[in-house]
SEMI-204518 format. One record per residue: residue number from 0; x, y, z of N, C-alpha, C in turn; chain. Coordinates in Angstrom, 2 decimals. Layout:
N
+-----+---------+---------+---------+---------+---------+---------+---------+---------+---------+-------+
:  nr :     n_u :     n_v :     n_w :    ca_u :    ca_v :    ca_w :     c_u :     c_v :     c_w : kette :
+-----+---------+---------+---------+---------+---------+---------+---------+---------+---------+-------+
: NUM :       X :       Y :       Z :       X :       Y :       Z :       X :       Y :       Z :     A :
...
+-----+---------+---------+---------+---------+---------+---------+---------+---------+---------+-------+
This chain:
87
+-----+---------+---------+---------+---------+---------+---------+---------+---------+---------+-------+
:  nr :     n_u :     n_v :     n_w :    ca_u :    ca_v :    ca_w :     c_u :     c_v :     c_w : kette :
+-----+---------+---------+---------+---------+---------+---------+---------+---------+---------+-------+
:   0 :   -1.34 :   -1.40 :   16.16 :   -1.41 :   -2.26 :   14.99 :   -0.99 :   -3.66 :   15.40 :     A :
:   1 :   -1.75 :   -4.64 :   14.97 :   -1.50 :   -6.02 :   15.33 :   -0.21 :   -6.55 :   14.74 :     A :
:   2 :    0.24 :   -7.67 :   15.30 :    1.50 :   -8.27 :   14.86 :    1.45 :   -8.65 :   13.38 :     A :
:   3 :    0.32 :   -9.25 :   12.95 :    0.23 :   -9.64 :   11.54 :    0.21 :   -8.42 :   10.63 :     A :
:   4 :   -0.36 :   -7.31 :   11.09 :   -0.31 :   -6.09 :   10.29 :    1.09 :   -5.48 :   10.31 :     A :
:   5 :    1.85 :   -5.75 :   11.36 :    3.24 :   -5.30 :   11.42 :    4.07 :   -5.92 :   10.31 :     A :
:   6 :    3.69 :   -7.12 :    9.88 :    4.41 :   -7.76 :    8.78 :    4.27 :   -6.97 :    7.49 :     A :
:   7 :    3.21 :   -6.18 :    7.38 :    3.04 :   -5.32 :    6.20 :    4.21 :   -4.36 :    6.12 :     A :
:   8 :    4.54 :   -3.73 :    7.23 :    5.64 :   -2.76 :    7.23 :    6.98 :   -3.43 :    6.99 :     A :
:   9 :    7.16 :   -4.64 :    7.50 :    8.39 :   -5.38 :    7.25 :    8.56 :   -5.61 :    5.75 :     A :
:  10 :    7.49 :   -6.00 :    5.09 :    7.53 :   -6.25 :    3.65 :    7.77 :   -4.96 :    2.87 :     A :
:  11 :    7.04 :   -3.93 :    3.23 :    7.11 :   -2.66 :    2.50 :    8.45 :   -1.96 :    2.69 :     A :
:  12 :    8.99 :   -2.00 :    3.90 :   10.21 :   -1.26 :    4.21 :   11.49 :   -2.06 :    4.01 :     A :
:  13 :   11.38 :   -3.37 :    3.88 :   12.54 :   -4.25 :    3.84 :   13.72 :   -3.75 :    3.03 :     A :
:  14 :   13.54 :   -3.46 :    1.76 :   14.70 :   -3.10 :    0.94 :   15.09 :   -1.62 :    0.96 :     A :
:  15 :   14.44 :   -0.81 :    1.76 :   14.66 :    0.64 :    1.68 :   15.26 :    1.21 :    2.95 :     A :
:  16 :   16.15 :    2.20 :    2.79 :   16.73 :    2.85 :    3.96 :   15.74 :    3.81 :    4.60 :     A :
:  17 :   14.87 :    4.42 :    3.79 :   13.80 :    5.27 :    4.32 :   12.66 :    4.35 :    4.72 :     A :
:  18 :   12.28 :    4.41 :    5.97 :   11.24 :    3.54 :    6.50 :    9.94 :    4.34 :    6.66 :     A :
:  19 :    8.83 :    3.75 :    6.19 :    7.53 :    4.38 :    6.39 :    6.83 :    3.72 :    7.57 :     A :
:  20 :    6.23 :    4.51 :    8.42 :    5.39 :    3.99 :    9.49 :    4.02 :    3.66 :    8.92 :     A :
:  21 :    3.18 :    3.07 :    9.75 :    1.86 :    2.68 :    9.26 :    1.03 :    3.88 :    8.85 :     A :
:  22 :    1.09 :    4.98 :    9.59 :    0.32 :    6.17 :    9.22 :    0.82 :    6.76 :    7.91 :     A :
:  23 :    2.14 :    6.80 :    7.72 :    2.70 :    7.35 :    6.48 :    2.31 :    6.48 :    5.28 :     A :
:  24 :    2.36 :    5.17 :    5.45 :    1.94 :    4.28 :    4.37 :    0.46 :    4.49 :    4.06 :     A :
:  25 :   -0.37 :    4.60 :    5.09 :   -1.80 :    4.83 :    4.88 :   -2.03 :    6.14 :    4.12 :     A :
:  26 :   -1.26 :    7.17 :    4.44 :   -1.40 :    8.45 :    3.72 :   -1.05 :    8.27 :    2.25 :     A :
:  27 :   -0.01 :    7.47 :    1.98 :    0.36 :    7.19 :    0.58 :   -0.77 :    6.49 :   -0.16 :     A :
:  28 :   -1.47 :    5.60 :    0.54 :   -2.54 :    4.83 :   -0.10 :   -3.80 :    5.66 :   -0.33 :     A :
:  29 :   -3.81 :    6.86 :    0.20 :   -4.96 :    7.75 :    0.03 :   -4.64 :    8.95 :   -0.85 :     A :
:  30 :   -3.38 :    9.05 :   -1.32 :   -2.96 :   10.23 :   -2.07 :   -1.96 :    9.80 :   -3.14 :     A :
:  31 :   -2.40 :    9.76 :   -4.39 :   -1.55 :    9.29 :   -5.48 :   -0.28 :   10.12 :   -5.62 :     A :
:  32 :   -0.38 :   11.44 :   -5.45 :    0.81 :   12.28 :   -5.57 :    1.84 :   11.94 :   -4.50 :     A :
:  33 :    1.38 :   11.69 :   -3.29 :    2.29 :   11.29 :   -2.22 :    2.85 :    9.90 :   -2.51 :     A :
:  34 :    2.03 :    9.00 :   -3.01 :    2.49 :    7.65 :   -3.36 :    3.60 :    7.69 :   -4.39 :     A :
:  35 :    3.53 :    8.63 :   -5.31 :    4.56 :    8.75 :   -6.34 :    5.91 :    9.13 :   -5.75 :     A :
:  36 :    5.92 :    9.68 :   -4.55 :    7.17 :   10.01 :   -3.86 :    7.79 :    8.79 :   -3.19 :     A :
:  37 :    7.01 :    7.71 :   -3.06 :    7.45 :    6.47 :   -2.42 :    7.02 :    5.27 :   -3.27 :     A :
:  38 :    7.38 :    5.27 :   -4.56 :    6.85 :    4.23 :   -5.45 :    7.26 :    2.81 :   -5.08 :     A :
:  39 :    8.45 :    2.63 :   -4.57 :    8.88 :    1.29 :   -4.20 :    8.09 :    0.73 :   -3.04 :     A :
:  40 :    7.86 :    1.55 :   -2.04 :    7.09 :    1.13 :   -0.87 :    5.66 :    0.76 :   -1.28 :     A :
:  41 :    5.06 :    1.63 :   -2.08 :    3.67 :    1.40 :   -2.48 :    3.57 :    0.19 :   -3.40 :     A :
:  42 :    4.52 :    0.04 :   -4.29 :    4.52 :   -1.12 :   -5.17 :    4.69 :   -2.41 :   -4.37 :     A :
:  43 :    5.56 :   -2.38 :   -3.35 :    5.72 :   -3.57 :   -2.50 :    4.42 :   -3.88 :   -1.77 :     A :
:  44 :    3.74 :   -2.86 :   -1.28 :    2.47 :   -3.07 :   -0.61 :    1.46 :   -3.72 :   -1.55 :     A :
:  45 :    1.30 :   -3.16 :   -2.73 :    0.29 :   -3.64 :   -3.66 :    0.67 :   -4.96 :   -4.34 :     A :
:  46 :    1.96 :   -5.23 :   -4.45 :    2.40 :   -6.40 :   -5.19 :    2.88 :   -7.56 :   -4.35 :     A :
:  47 :    3.34 :   -7.30 :   -3.12 :    3.92 :   -8.36 :   -2.30 :    3.12 :   -8.71 :   -1.06 :     A :
:  48 :    2.32 :   -7.80 :   -0.58 :    1.47 :   -8.06 :    0.58 :    0.21 :   -8.76 :    0.08 :     A :
:  49 :   -0.19 :   -9.86 :    0.71 :   -1.40 :  -10.55 :    0.26 :   -2.62 :   -9.60 :    0.26 :     A :
:  50 :   -3.46 :   -9.70 :   -0.76 :   -4.61 :   -8.80 :   -0.87 :   -5.49 :   -8.73 :    0.39 :     A :
:  51 :   -5.71 :   -9.86 :    1.06 :   -6.53 :   -9.83 :    2.28 :   -5.89 :   -8.96 :    3.35 :     A :
:  52 :   -4.57 :   -9.00 :    3.44 :   -3.85 :   -8.18 :    4.42 :   -3.85 :   -6.71 :    3.99 :     A :
:  53 :   -3.80 :   -6.47 :    2.69 :   -3.91 :   -5.09 :    2.19 :   -5.24 :   -4.49 :    2.62 :     A :
:  54 :   -6.30 :   -5.26 :    2.43 :   -7.64 :   -4.79 :    2.79 :   -7.73 :   -4.55 :    4.29 :     A :
:  55 :   -7.21 :   -5.48 :    5.09 :   -7.25 :   -5.31 :    6.54 :   -6.49 :   -4.06 :    6.97 :     A :
:  56 :   -5.30 :   -3.85 :    6.39 :   -4.50 :   -2.67 :    6.70 :   -5.29 :   -1.41 :    6.36 :     A :
:  57 :   -5.90 :   -1.38 :    5.18 :   -6.66 :   -0.21 :    4.76 :   -7.83 :    0.07 :    5.70 :     A :
:  58 :   -8.58 :   -0.96 :    6.04 :   -9.74 :   -0.79 :    6.91 :   -9.32 :   -0.24 :    8.27 :     A :
:  59 :   -8.23 :   -0.77 :    8.82 :   -7.73 :   -0.29 :   10.11 :   -7.39 :    1.21 :   10.02 :     A :
:  60 :   -6.96 :    1.66 :    8.83 :   -6.57 :    3.05 :    8.65 :   -7.66 :    3.89 :    7.97 :     A :
:  61 :   -8.90 :    3.39 :    8.06 :  -10.07 :    4.14 :    7.59 :  -10.04 :    4.45 :    6.10 :     A :
:  62 :   -9.49 :    3.53 :    5.33 :   -9.54 :    3.60 :    3.87 :  -10.53 :    2.53 :    3.43 :     A :
:  63 :  -11.56 :    2.93 :    2.72 :  -12.57 :    1.94 :    2.29 :  -11.98 :    1.02 :    1.22 :     A :
:  64 :  -12.55 :   -0.15 :    1.13 :  -12.09 :   -1.13 :    0.13 :  -12.27 :   -0.57 :   -1.29 :     A :
:  65 :  -13.41 :    0.04 :   -1.62 :  -13.52 :    0.62 :   -2.97 :  -12.46 :    1.70 :   -3.23 :     A :
:  66 :  -12.15 :    2.51 :   -2.22 :  -11.12 :    3.53 :   -2.39 :   -9.75 :    2.90 :   -2.59 :     A :
:  67 :   -9.45 :    1.83 :   -1.85 :   -8.18 :    1.13 :   -2.01 :   -8.07 :    0.54 :   -3.41 :     A :
:  68 :   -9.14 :   -0.07 :   -3.89 :   -9.13 :   -0.65 :   -5.24 :   -8.96 :    0.44 :   -6.30 :     A :
:  69 :   -9.62 :    1.57 :   -6.12 :   -9.47 :    2.68 :   -7.07 :   -8.04 :    3.21 :   -7.04 :     A :
:  70 :   -7.47 :    3.30 :   -5.85 :   -6.08 :    3.74 :   -5.73 :   -5.16 :    2.76 :   -6.43 :     A :
:  71 :   -5.36 :    1.46 :   -6.19 :   -4.51 :    0.44 :   -6.81 :   -4.58 :    0.54 :   -8.33 :     A :
:  72 :   -5.76 :    0.77 :   -8.87 :   -5.92 :    0.92 :  -10.32 :   -5.18 :    2.17 :  -10.83 :     A :
:  73 :   -5.30 :    3.27 :  -10.10 :   -4.62 :    4.51 :  -10.50 :   -3.11 :    4.36 :  -10.41 :     A :
:  74 :   -2.63 :    3.73 :   -9.34 :   -1.19 :    3.54 :   -9.19 :   -0.67 :    2.58 :  -10.25 :     A :
:  75 :   -1.45 :    1.56 :  -10.57 :   -1.09 :    0.62 :  -11.62 :   -0.96 :    1.33 :  -12.97 :     A :
:  76 :   -1.92 :    2.19 :  -13.27 :   -1.88 :    2.94 :  -14.52 :   -0.65 :    3.84 :  -14.57 :     A :
:  77 :   -0.32 :    4.45 :  -13.45 :    0.84 :    5.34 :  -13.39 :    2.15 :    4.56 :  -13.49 :     A :
:  78 :    2.25 :    3.45 :  -12.77 :    3.52 :    2.71 :  -12.68 :    3.73 :    1.72 :  -13.82 :     A :
:  79 :    2.64 :    1.31 :  -14.46 :    2.76 :    0.30 :  -15.50 :    2.80 :   -1.12 :  -14.96 :     A :
:  80 :    2.69 :   -1.28 :  -13.66 :    2.67 :   -2.59 :  -13.03 :    1.22 :   -3.04 :  -12.87 :     A :
:  81 :    1.04 :   -4.35 :  -12.71 :   -0.31 :   -4.84 :  -12.43 :   -0.35 :   -5.40 :  -11.01 :     A :
:  82 :   -1.44 :   -5.15 :  -10.33 :   -1.62 :   -5.56 :   -8.95 :   -2.96 :   -6.25 :   -8.79 :     A :
:  83 :   -3.05 :   -7.23 :   -7.91 :   -4.31 :   -7.96 :   -7.73 :   -5.53 :   -7.09 :   -7.45 :     A :
:  84 :   -5.38 :   -6.09 :   -6.59 :   -6.54 :   -5.25 :   -6.26 :   -6.90 :   -4.27 :   -7.37 :     A :
:  85 :   -6.01 :   -4.09 :   -8.34 :   -6.28 :   -3.16 :   -9.44 :   -7.12 :   -3.80 :  -10.53 :     A :
:  86 :   -7.28 :   -5.11 :  -10.45 :   -8.02 :   -5.82 :  -11.51 :   -9.49 :   -5.54 :  -11.47 :     A :
+-----+---------+---------+---------+---------+---------+---------+---------+---------+---------+-------+
């Protein structure tokens, strides 16, 4: 994973003692039930990481952009938060 993509993990893991690796985060972005077990991490990804970097992270981890947007919308509906990719 490139250095700029490494900043994704810094942002997502910053405030938490449990750290997710890039593969674990990617699994969360592909599975709403798993994401619900790490709501802070996923919310930080969707809300604090710039959308272009979210898309790049997803593509590197074989998550299509439409799937990422659908996930963002589903997570938004579940969490009550709004995210740029969920719009």
